[in-house]
N, C-alpha and C positions, 0 to 999 in steps of 0.2 A: 503494499499499499503506499502511495506516495502523494503527499497533496501540496498546497502552495499555501503561501502565506496570503491573506486577502488583505491589500493594504485599503481599499477602498468599498462600499456596500455594490454590489452589483445591481446593474439595472434592472434584470429580471433574474428568475431562475425556471429553468424549462425540464420538466421529468416526467421521463417514460412509467407507464405504469408496471405491466407484467413482467417480473422478471427484474424490476430497477426497484420500485419504488415499493411494490407488494411483494412479499414471501410467498415461499413454492405453496404455500397454502392459499393464496391468492389473499392474506389477510394485508390491511396495513397496521402495522406496529403502533402501540402505544408512543413508544421514541419518535420516529416517523412523524406522528400526529404532532406530537408537541412542537418539533422540529419546525413544520410546515408553520402551525399555529405561530409561532414566535415569529417567523422572518415575515407573514400577514403582519403583525401585530406591530413590528418596524417601518410598514410601508414597502415594502419589494414585491412584486409583484410575483404571484407563482399561477406556472401556465402546467397543467397537465397535458402530455403530446403523447397521444396514442393513437392504436389502431383500433380499439374498443370504440361501442357506439356509448352515448352518453348515457343509457339504463345501468350500465356495471356499475355507475355512483350512487344511485340507489340502494343496490346491496352494500358495496362497502364504505361508504363516504360516509362518516356523519355528516348531517343537511347542514349545519354552520359551514363545516369546511368545505363540503361541495361548495358554498355560496359564497367563499371566500376564493377559490381558485377560480380561473380562467381556463377554459378547456380548447385543445385544439384535437376533436376525436377523429375515428376513422381516418386516421394518417392526413390529416388537415383538409379533408372533405368538407364539415362542419367545425367552424370556429366561432366560442362565445365569450366576450369578456364581461369578466364583473370587477366591480371595482376594486382599485383604482385604474383598472382596463375598462374599454367598452366595446360595444361593436357584434354583430352578427352576420356570418358571411358561409354559403352555402354554395358547393359545387357540384355539380348532378352530371350522370352520363346519359346520353340521348337514348330513346327507346330502340333505335336502330341498332346503337352499337350493344348494349345490352342484350339483345336478342341475340345476336350475330355470336355475343361473347357465351353465352349460356348454350346456344348450338356447337360451337366450337369445344365448347369444355364436354360437353354430354357426349359428343360423337370421341374425343380423345381417351375418355375413361367413362363408359357408363353409371359407373359407382361412385364418380365424384360428388365430393359435398360439394354445393352449391348455398350461398348467403346474399341477399340483395337488400342491402342495409338504407333506406329511406332517410328517416330524419333523427336516429340514434335512439327512436323505439321501436317502432312497426318495423316489420323485416320480412322479406320471404326466402322459404329455404325448403329443400327436396328432401331432406335428411331427420327428417324429426317423426316418429311414429309413436311417440308416447306424450302427450301434451303433459303428464303430469312432471315429466320431467326438464321441462321447461324451465323453471326457475334457479333449479339446480347446476343445467348446463348450459344456460344464455341468458342468465338475469332477467327472464322475460315472462309476462302472462300471455294465457292464451287467446286474448284479445290484439293482443301486439303481432301476431302471427299472420300471415298472408299466404297467398298463392305467389308461386313463382310467376305465374303471366300478370296477375293483379301488380305487383312489386315491378314488374318490366315496363308496366303502362304508366306508373307514377313514377318512373323516372328515380333510381336509386342512387345516392350520392356512393357508395362504396360495394365493391362485386370483389367475397371472399369466395376462393377456390381452393381444394384439396381433401385432404385426409389421409389415413394410414394407408401405405405402399403406392401413394400417389406420385410420380416424379414430376414435382412443380417446376426443376428447372427446365426440363423437357416442355412442359406447356408454358413455359414463361416465354421461351424460345418461339412457339408456335404463335403464339397471340401477338408478340412484338414484331414479326412477320409480318403477320395478317394486319394488325391496325396500326404499328410504324408510329407515329406522333400523337396519335387519337387518344392515346390512355396511357397511363402511368402503370406499371408493373411493377410491385415491389414485394418479395417473399419474405416470409416471417418463418423462421425456424423452431421458436417458442411452444412448447406442446406439441400440437400438433402441424404437420407442415401444410403451409397457407400461402395463396397469391392473394396480394391484396390489391385490389385494380381500382383505380380513379381516375377523375378526370385529370388531364396532364396539370391544370394549374392549381389541383390541388397537391400537398406539399407540406411536411412537419416546419420545414424553415420557412415557406411563405404562408403558412398560418401566423408564426410568431411574427412576421412583419405585419402583416394586417393588424396583429393587437399593439404592436409595441410602436409602431411608426408615425402613428399619429400623436404618440406621447415623446417624441424625438428620443426615443431609445435605439440604439443599434444592438444588432446580434452581437456585435463586437463587446458588449456590456453584459451579457449572458453567460449564464453557469449552466450548462445542459449536461444530464443526465441519462445515459441509456445502457441498452444488454446485447439488443435485436438490430439485425440488417436494416428494419425498419428508421431506425434511428442514426442509422449512417450520415445521411445528409444533413441530419439538424446539426450531429455533432462538430461537424465540418464546419459549421457556418457559423456556430457559437464562439465568443472569446473564450472561453477555456472549458474543456469538455471532457467529462469523468465517466470512465466507466467501471462500475462495480465488477466484483473480483469473479463472478458467474458470467459474464461478459461472452459472447461470441468470438472468436480470435479478429474475424473483419473489425469489430469496435473496439476491442484491446489498442489494435494496430493504428488508429486514426485518433484515439484519444489523448488528452495533453496529461491527463491523471490518472490514478485508479485508486478508488477504495475499495473497503470490503462490500462481500458480496451483499445481494437483497436479504438472504437469511440472517444476515450479521448487521442491518441498520447502515449499511454503507452510504444513502442517502443524508439520513440524519448526523453521522459522524462528520459531513462536508460542511452541512448546514449548522451546524452547533461551531464549527471552526470560525464560520463567516461571522458568525454573531459575536463570537467572541472577540474578533478582532475589529469590529464595529467601534 
């Protein structure tokens, strides 16, 4: 573990969720909770930058903490600022492109899991056969679940494709060849291998800029935390990039510093140092 000294407060803090802020049981530890609260109390904006949808916050974050943090969810497809930040931004995929992606993925492997995320709450999926498992598996209630066709027509913000035994990198090559610059394709190796597909205008760093630029905060003044491939672009653009000990090699290679793992409160260790140096 190697950490810098912090001579002045950061302009903001951007934190990935799974594998970074949350532990291996997908829980927010008391120490991480307290460290984020103290940053918010000192007026430092905290942005949760995740591939996950908004409904995960209802399950994991206490209400007052969720209200204090800003969100860049679904790899930046939806951005919501909470004070001291503000704004709401949404990038969608067209009906034509979504339908074509679903068809290509189904042809690639008929067993592939497909999830079409709409607004962070409602979604379409082809892999749910028992509604009683929705909350446990996807932090959702049955009224949030749509058919694939209905979700296509309503223009999703993100498509997730994958599953155990699916060669997501081969599928990614096929998607990029077929759709070129009309989509963004980002793999994730956390838990089940997945491809996250969004509009090319959606990304974690672009989401951070939408929230921070109106307040004159550049990404050079941001401390970013991550563990997986979807975090790489964000960490490359943050002034201080920090990898947790359990991060994939691609993240460790581009990080400026390394902290303890997500199960050892690696985020809190850094934030406590930030606050101590203020």
